[in-house]
N, C-alpha and C positions, 0 to 999 in steps of 0.2 A: 573208638567212639565214632558213632555213625548217625548222620542226619536221617531223621525219619519223616520229619513234617515241617513245613514252613507256613506260618500265618502272617499276613501282611495287612496293616491297617494304616489308613490315612496316607499312604505313600503316593505322592503325584495324583494320578487318576484313579487310585485304588481305594475303596472304602474299607472293605474287609474281604479277603479271599484267603482260602486254605489250600495248600498243595500238599497231598499225602502220597509219598512213595515207599511207605512201609512194606508193601507187598511186592514191589518190583523196582529195579534200579534203572529202567529206561522208561522216560515220561515224554509224551509229546504235548505240546502246546499248539493248537490248531486255530487259526484264524485268518481272516483277510487282512490285507495291509492296513496299518494304523488301527488295528483293533485292540492293541495294548500288550502285545506279547513280549515285546522288549522292555517295556516298563516292569513286568513281572520278573523277568531274569535280572535286570538291573537291581531290583529290590533285593533279590536272593543275594546277588554279588555284594551289596551294600551290608549285609549282616556281617561279614568277615572284615574285621578292621585291617587286616593285612592287605586288602585291596584298596585302602584309602591312599590318595595321592600323597607323595612325600612332601612336595612343595606346599608351602604355607598358603599362598594365594589360591593354588588349585585346590586345596583341601577346603579352603573357606567356601569356595564357589560349589563344591560338591555337597558340602553339609547344608548348604542354603537350598540347593536344587531339589532336596527330597520333600519339600513342603507340599501339602495338601493342596492341589491346583483347583479344586472345586470351591474353596473359600479362600479368597486373597487375604482375609484377616484371620486366618486360621490360628487358634490358641489351642494348645494341647500337645500331644505326643504323636509323632510318626513312629510306628512301632512295627518291628520286624522280629517275630518270635520263632525260634527253632526248638523242635523237640528232639533231644538227643539221647540215643540209646547207648549204653556202655556194652558193647560186645565183649570187651575184655576189661578186666579190672585195671584201673589206673594205678601205676606204681608210684611210691612215695617219692622215688628218685626222679621220675619223668615230671610229676607235678611241681616238685621243688625247683628243679631246673627251669621249668617254664616260668615259674614265680620270680625266680632271680633275674631272669632276662627281662622281665617287665617292670620290676619295681625301681624307683629312682633313689630310694632310701631304705635303710635297714627297717624292717618291722619289728615291733616289740615282741618279747616272749609271749605276752598274752595273745596278741595277733597270731603269732605262729602256731600257738596252741589251738586257737579257733580254726585256723587253715588245716590243721591235722585232724581235727575232729570233724570238719566239713568233708575232707577226703574220705573218711570211714563211712560218713553218711551217704555220699553219693554212690560209693562202691556198693553198698547195701541196697540202695534204691534202684539202681540199674538204669532208670530213665530219669532225665532232668530237662526242664524247660527253661530257656534263657531268651531274654528279649534285648535287642538293641533298640534304644529310644533316642529319638531326636526331638528336643523340646522347642516349641515355637510359642511366641507370644505376639498376638496381633500381627501375624505374617512374619515376624522377624526370627531368625534362628537364634537360640539362647544357649543350648547346651546339648551334649550327647553323652550317653552313658550305657551300660549294660546292667541289668538287674535279673535276678534269679527268682523265678515265679513259683516259690514254695517256701514253707517255714524252713528257716535254716539257721545255722550257728552264727552267721554273719550278717544277719538281716539289718541290724541297726548301724552297721559300720559300712557306710557307702564307699569309702575308699577301698576297703577290703573287698567288698562285693564286687566292685569294678576290676579290681586286680584278679580276683578269683574267677570270674567270669572271662575275662580275656585269656586266662591261663587255660580254661576248658576249650575255648574257641581255638586256641593255638595248637591244642593236642587234637582237634577234629580235623576232618578232610578239608584240605585248601580248596576254596571255591574259585573256579577259573572261568571266566568270562571270555568267549571266542564269538567275535563279530565277523561274519561273513565278508563284508564289504570293506573292512579296514584291516583285519588282523592277517594280513598277507606278508609274505617274506619281504623285506626291504632289498633294494639293490645291493647295498652294503651294510654290514653291521660292524660298527666300531667298537673295540674292546677296551679302549682307553677310557676310563671311568670319568677322567677329568675334561673329556672332549664334549663339545656342544652336541655331537652327532651319536652320543653313546645312548644306546636303547637297552635298559636294563632287563626287560622282558625277553628280547632275543638273545641277550647275552646268557641268561639263564637256560633258555632252550638249547642253544648250542653247547653249553656246559653240560647238559643232560644227555645229549648226543655222545660227547666224549666219555661221559659216565657208563653209558650203555655198552661202549665198545670195550671198555675195562674200567671196574669200579675204581681204580687207583688213578685214572686220568681225569684231567680237567683241562680247561683253556690255558690255565697258567703252565701246566706241564708243557704244552707246546710253545708257549712263549719263551720258556726258560732254555729251551734247546737252541735258541738263536743267540748269537750268530755262530757259536762253535760247533753245534751238533745238528747241522742242517740234514745229514743223512737220517738220523734218529727222527727229527720232525717229519721228513717225507714218510717214514715207515710208519709213524703214529697217525698222519693223515691218511694214508692208505688203508689202515685198519678202521678208521672212523668212516671212510667213504664205503667200505665194505658193510659195515653195520647199517649205513644209511640205506644202501641199495636192497639189503634184506627185506627192509620194510617197504620201500617205495616202488621200485621198478615194476616187480611182477604184479603188485596190487593195482597199480595204475593201468597197466595193460588189461588186466582182467575187468576192472571197473569200467574202463572207457572204450574198450575195443580198439585203441590205438596202439599199433605195433611198432612205430618208428622211434620210439624212445629206447635208448640202449641203456643208458644209466643217469643217474644224478650224482653231483659230487659238490663239495664244498672245498674251496681254496682259500689260502690265508696269504695276505700280503704283509710280510714282516716288517717292511719299511714304514708303510702307513698304518699298520696294525688294525687291519679290518678283514672280515670274512665275507665272501660272496658265494652264492650258489649258482652252479651251472647245470645245463642239461645236454646231454651228448646223444645224438641221434645214431641210428644204425651205420650211416655212412661216416661217422667219427667227426661229424660237423658239431662244433660246440656253440652252445647259445647262452647268453645271460639270461637268468631267470625271468627277468621282465620282458625277454623277447619271445618266451613261450605263451601259449594260451593261457587266459584267465583261469580255465578250469585246472590245468595242470599246476599252476602256481598256487592256486587255493588248496589243492589236495595235498601237495608237498608241505604247505603250511599246516594244514589240519594234521598231518601225520607228525610233523615236527612237535606240535604243541600237545597232542594227544598221548603219543607213544613215548617220546624222549624225555619230555619234562616229567611226565607221569612217573617214569621209572626212577628218576632222581628224588622226586618228592615222596616216594613211598615210605621213607623213613619217618614221615610225620603223618602218615595215614593215607586213606583213599582220597583221591581228587574228585571233586564234583565238577563236572564239565557242563557249562551253560553254552549251549550252541544256538546262536542267534541267526536264523535264516540260513543254515548251512546248505552247501552244494547248489546255490543259486546259480552258478556259472556252469554247472554241469548239464549235459544233455539229460533228457527225461529217462532214458534206459540206465544211464550212470546213476542218477539219483535213486532209482528203484534199488540198484545194487549197493548204494550207500547204506541202506537200511541194514544190511548184513554187518557193515562196520560198526555202526551204532550198537547193534546186538552184541557183537563180540566185545567192544569196548566196555559195555555195562556188565559183563561177566564178572569183573573185578573192581568196578568203580560205579558212580551214579552218573547217569547221562540224562540231562533235561534239554530237550531241543524244540525250537519253534519253527513253523513253517506255514506257508499258504499254498504248497504245492501238493497235489493229490498223489504224486509220485513217491513221496516221502511219508505217506501214511502206511502204518504197519497194521494189517488186519489182525496178525497175530498177537498184537499188543493193544488192542482196541479198548480194553478195560482200564488202561492207564493213559488214555488221551483225554485232555482237557480241552473244552470248547471255549475259545476267549472271544468276548464281545465287547464292544463299547458303545454305549448309549447315553446321549445327553452328557457326554464327557466322563461317565462313570465306567470303569472297566470291571467286568465280571469274568469269572473263571469257573467253568462248571464241568464236572467229571462226566465222561461219556454216558454211564448208566443213568445218572440224573438228568442229563440233557435230553435223552430220548423219551423219559418217563412221561407219559400221558400225551406224547405226540402221536398223531394219526399217521403212523408210518404204513404206507400202501405199497411201495415199490419194493425196497430192499432193506434189510436190516442196517446196511450201512448208507442208505441213501441220505439220511440227514447230514452226514459228513460233506457230501457233495452239495447238498442244498446250502449248507452253511458257507461253503467256499465259492458259491455261485458258480458252480461248474455245471455245463450242459454236456454230457458225454456224447461223443460222436466216434466215427470210425477212426479219427486221428488221434484221440486220447485214449481209446481202448484197444491195445494192440493184438489181443487175443482172437483167434478165430475159432476156438473150441471151447465150449462152456457146458457145465453141469449146473442146472438150476434145482435147488433143494428147498424144503419147505421152510427151514429156519436156521438159527445160528447153532443149535445143538448138532443138527445134521452136518453143518458146515465144519464145525470143530472136529467131529468124530472122523468124517471122511478125510479131511486134511491130514489128521494125526495118523489114522490107519494106513493111508496110501504111503505116507513117508515111512511109516514103520514097516511095511511089507516090502517096498520097492526101494527103500533107502535113498529117495529123492522126493522133491516136491511134485505135485502133479503136473503133467503136461497140459492141462487144460485149467481153465479158470472155474472156480466154484462160486456161484451166487446164492447167498442165503436170502430167502424171501421172508415173510412175517407169518405165513400160515399157508397151508395146503390150498385155502380158497383165494389167496391173494396173489397169485403169480401172473395175472394178466399182463401187467405192466413190464415184468422181466422177459416175458416171453415176446411181447411187442418189440421191446428194445433190440432183442438179439435177432428177431426177424428182420427189422430195419438196419441193423449193422451187417446182415448176411452171414452171420456166424453159423457154424455147425453146432447144434445145442441138443441135449437131452434134458428132459423134466424128470426128476426122480421123486416119487411119492411113496408114502406108506402103502402096504397092500391091505389096509383095512378097509371098512365100508366107505369112509370119507375119501380116502386116497383113490378107490376105483371110480367113485362118483366123478371127481374132478379130472381124473384122467380122460374119461369119456367126454366131459364137457369141454376141455382144453382141445382135444382133437377136432370135436365138432365146431367150436367158436372159431379157431384159426385155420380150419382145413388144412392141417398138417399131417404128415406121415404118422402111422401108429408107432413107429419105432422111435419117434421123437419124444414120446411121453411114455414113461415105464413106471410100474409099481415094483417095490422090492421082490425080488423073485421068489421068496418064501412067503407062503400064505398066511394072511392075517398077522403080518410083522410090521413093527416099527424098528427104527434104527437101534434104540436102546436095548431092544430085545434080542439083538444079535450077540449081546454079551450074557454069559451066565451070571447067577447070583455071586459065584466065587469070583469072576472077572470084576464085578462091580465092587465087591469088597476090596480087592486088590487096588482098583482104581482110586477108591476113597482113601486108602492108606497112603498113596502116593500123592494125593492132592492135599491132605489134611493131617497126616502122620498118625491118623486113628480111623476107627470105624465103629460106629455105635450100633449098626445094624446090619444083617446079612442080606438085606433086600432093600437098596436105596429107592426113594421116591423119584419120580421123573426130575422133580426139581433139584433134589441132591445130586442126581446123576449129572444134570447139565452143568451144575456148578463145579462138581469135580472134574469133568473133562475140560471145561473152560480153563481151570488152573493148569492142567496138564498141557493143554494147547499153548499156554504162555511160558512154558519152561522146557527148552530143548533137552535138558538132561533127563527129565521125567519121561519124555517120549522114548529115549533110549532104554530106560529102565522098563518102561511098560511092556516091551516086547517080550521080556523074560517071565512076565507075570500072566499073560493071557493063555487061555485053553487052546490048544492046536486047532480044535474045532471052530473056534471064533475066527482064527487066522484064515482058516480055509473058506469060511463064509465070505469074510470080506474080499479074498482074492477072487473068488468067483463072481461076486458083484463088480468089482473093478474090471475084470476081464470081459464082463458082459457090457458094461458102460463104454469101455474103450473100443470094443468092437463096433458099437453103434456110433460112436463119435468118428470113427475112422473110415466109415463108409462113404 
């Protein structure tokens, strides 16, 4: 069972927003500080009752806190709705088990029959919509419940509807919220559940680490070895630490460029019954985790939560990770590298992350970016395509992102000294993909997509100001030749800095044969209704391929050798000009 959409109504500063990730499992919420990104993530977290505080007083505070903040006397429902897709049929055994864990009393045979009928119903529907409602009267919290938003067998039985809804949520992905500034490894992690220092969340994470080293192991395995089997305890800890370093050490070095960390390890104090993490340098100097940089501490925390707890939770389905302002303690270059971690993580789970950093923007996933704003206390969340619709975009296809973040680019924020300026997003997608396909790596230069052949003045001006070595690439049609001449004259730049496609009267989409286009369409949409895609259809198809690493690899085997050769010649010419 997979979450595909969330609709949030009346939650704190949100009136009504929709978050759809049915086409991609990596979603970015982009906005300046205090724009409402955290509110959106916390609303999604609140949908899953398993995240409710256990303490009665804390739970009461949580339930009251979701109130609509724009109306102090709010009366009605705060509602968080999830659209759930059944990727696999729910078994009778799993459903019955989940029901039995939730109910406080036996249900009647009549109710049991209704549950059975409902199970058949949702297995046939494949998609179901469930809302978690928090009812308020004149600003006061009254009640909370789940409701199923469709005609169904249990509609008039509120107790059964609530029970069945919670059972479905219990079979769905666990929703895990990770806050950058707070969710870091404590100095010590007590395992005695009766202790005031006990941290259930971190207990489960460390248990996941033991589980990863061997599925038969857990924290209790280690505790039971003491005092008689200390040798076995030591062997187990060594195995656990080997697993830990498979994940952490090499990744941290690659991410940060810091080479002085030899390994991380977890130690157990059997007398006081607590764990603590340590970092060992190359000279074998040992540091407590809180003695290392905030960046290293955060990254280890991130891996512990996403890698090891996830492996243990796989038995209840995919985890949805809500990452609030991740990697804030990392250098800009490390933040850029973190995007790869998010992409890798989203291959088998869903990742929704928020940021106000330009370094955590993935241009390869731009269509799954939401722009978050707050105006007059009301939070809005607009998908990228809708956000730029109707805007007068004069500089770059991505310029509205930087405008929204209130970023003024300069030589310190743009690290590249080689740039290829192209007419639009389709050229950008095609050239990025084809370069990676041919050379098996990302381009050694940045590609800036403009908005049309006639609107590249600002991008050229910026690159001249930065002192970068750049090439402008235009179509070799009448319009492309016209603006090549104009840019050379307007900016008094070398003729080699502005080029048209080397094949006469050519546009980038014409580099592909009709057969190529048909194969591209099949990769993107699993079908093809025409042997000759329109320009719009081609752009849409390549945009989808651009956002899917697996399709890029598959594409290479689909293209004509002549097409590969055309692009190879083009890239060789571009790189020759850039390297002068």
